[in-house]
VMD Tcl script that draws the C-alpha trace (Angstrom):
set ca {
  {0.06 -0.01 -0.03}
  {1.21 3.46 -0.89}
  {1.01 5.69 2.23}
  {2.37 9.04 0.90}
  {3.78 10.64 -2.29}
  {5.97 13.74 -2.56}
  {7.10 15.63 -5.52}
  {10.38 17.69 -5.30}
  {11.88 20.13 -7.82}
  {14.91 18.35 -9.07}
  {17.43 21.11 -9.38}
  {16.65 22.96 -6.17}
  {15.03 20.44 -3.85}
  {12.08 22.56 -3.32}
  {8.81 20.86 -2.19}
  {6.19 20.92 -4.97}
  {3.35 18.64 -3.93}
  {2.52 15.80 -1.49}
  {-0.43 13.54 -0.94}
  {-1.22 11.09 1.81}
  {-3.14 7.89 1.25}
  {-2.45 5.68 4.22}
  {-1.99 5.74 7.86}
  {1.40 7.35 7.89}
  {1.05 11.08 8.50}
  {4.33 12.42 6.94}
  {5.11 16.15 6.49}
  {5.64 16.50 2.72}
  {7.92 19.56 3.28}
  {10.00 17.49 5.74}
  {10.24 14.70 3.38}
  {11.31 17.04 0.48}
  {14.04 18.46 2.65}
  {15.25 14.96 3.56}
  {15.46 14.05 -0.11}
  {17.37 17.21 -0.87}
  {19.80 16.72 1.95}
  {20.37 12.96 1.06}
  {21.06 13.95 -2.60}
  {23.68 16.48 -1.48}
  {25.14 14.01 0.99}
  {25.45 11.25 -1.59}
  {27.02 13.63 -4.07}
  {29.64 14.52 -1.53}
  {30.46 10.86 -0.70}
  {30.52 9.53 -4.25}
  {31.46 12.58 -6.15}
  {29.36 11.40 -9.06}
  {25.75 11.73 -10.26}
  {24.50 8.67 -8.31}
  {20.72 8.57 -7.70}
  {18.98 7.72 -4.48}
  {16.70 4.64 -5.33}
  {15.29 3.36 -2.04}
  {15.51 3.59 1.68}
  {14.50 0.46 3.56}
  {12.77 0.62 6.95}
  {11.31 -2.01 9.15}
  {7.90 -2.60 7.40}
  {8.19 0.17 4.90}
  {10.33 1.46 2.08}
  {10.72 4.94 0.52}
  {11.15 4.50 -3.28}
  {12.51 7.27 -5.41}
  {12.42 8.13 -9.08}
  {13.85 11.15 -10.92}
  {13.07 13.00 -14.18}
  {14.76 16.13 -15.45}
  {12.08 18.18 -13.71}
  {11.25 16.46 -10.37}
  {12.04 13.79 -7.87}
  {9.08 11.65 -6.69}
  {9.21 9.58 -3.55}
  {6.66 7.23 -2.15}
  {6.31 5.58 1.25}
  {5.05 2.07 0.72}
  {4.74 -1.13 2.62}
  {7.91 -3.14 2.49}
  {6.10 -6.11 0.91}
  {5.08 -4.01 -2.16}
  {6.80 -4.93 -5.43}
  {9.62 -2.36 -5.90}
  {9.70 -2.62 -9.66}
  {5.89 -2.16 -9.86}
  {6.19 0.92 -7.75}
  {9.05 2.32 -9.92}
  {6.95 1.76 -13.03}
  {4.05 3.69 -11.53}
  {6.39 6.51 -10.38}
  {7.76 6.86 -13.97}
  {4.31 7.07 -15.37}
  {3.34 9.80 -12.84}
  {6.47 11.78 -13.57}
  {5.86 11.51 -17.26}
  {2.40 12.96 -16.84}
  {3.66 15.62 -14.47}
  {6.23 16.74 -16.98}
  {3.78 16.72 -19.90}
  {1.53 19.12 -18.02}
  {3.88 21.15 -15.79}
  {7.39 21.25 -17.27}
  {7.16 24.80 -18.44}
  {5.86 25.92 -15.06}
  {8.63 24.23 -13.27}
  {11.29 25.47 -15.65}
  {10.17 29.07 -14.81}
  {9.20 28.28 -11.21}
  {8.22 31.29 -9.19}
  {7.22 29.22 -6.13}
  {3.45 29.30 -6.72}
  {2.41 25.82 -5.51}
  {-1.28 26.47 -6.27}
  {-0.47 26.21 -10.03}
  {0.13 22.52 -9.39}
  {-3.00 21.75 -7.35}
  {-4.84 20.29 -10.37}
  {-2.27 17.62 -10.74}
  {-2.42 16.74 -7.09}
  {-6.16 16.13 -7.27}
  {-5.81 13.64 -10.16}
  {-2.86 11.64 -9.06}
}
mol new
graphics top color blue
foreach p $ca { graphics top sphere $p radius 0.5 }
foreach p [lrange $ca 0 end-1] q [lrange $ca 1 end] { graphics top cylinder $p $q radius 0.2 }
display resetview
C-alpha cells in the first residue's frame, strides 16, 4: 500500500506537492528536505551523479524516481513490489512533466499552479 507521495523540484530540492493515502502522516515539506539533503550527501560521498533509489525501513520502504524536472518519492509497505512501484512513479513523472514542465522550468514558487495535478494523481 502506498502511504504518501511527494514531488520535489529536481534542481533545487524545493517541495512541490505531496499527498497522503495511508496511515502514515508524514510532512511533505520535511520529506522534501530529507530528499534534498540525502542527494547532497550522496554527491559529497560518491562525487558522481548517483541517484537515490530506495531507503528500507522496518515494514516500509521509501522508493525514489527522478526526471529532469522532479524527484518523486513514495512511502510504501515493504512487501510491495519495488519494480511495480518504480513503473508507476515513472508514469506519474511523465504525466507531470507533460503538464507542468514549463511551469517548473520558470518556477516562481506558486504551488497553487500545481494543485490540479495533485487532485488527479
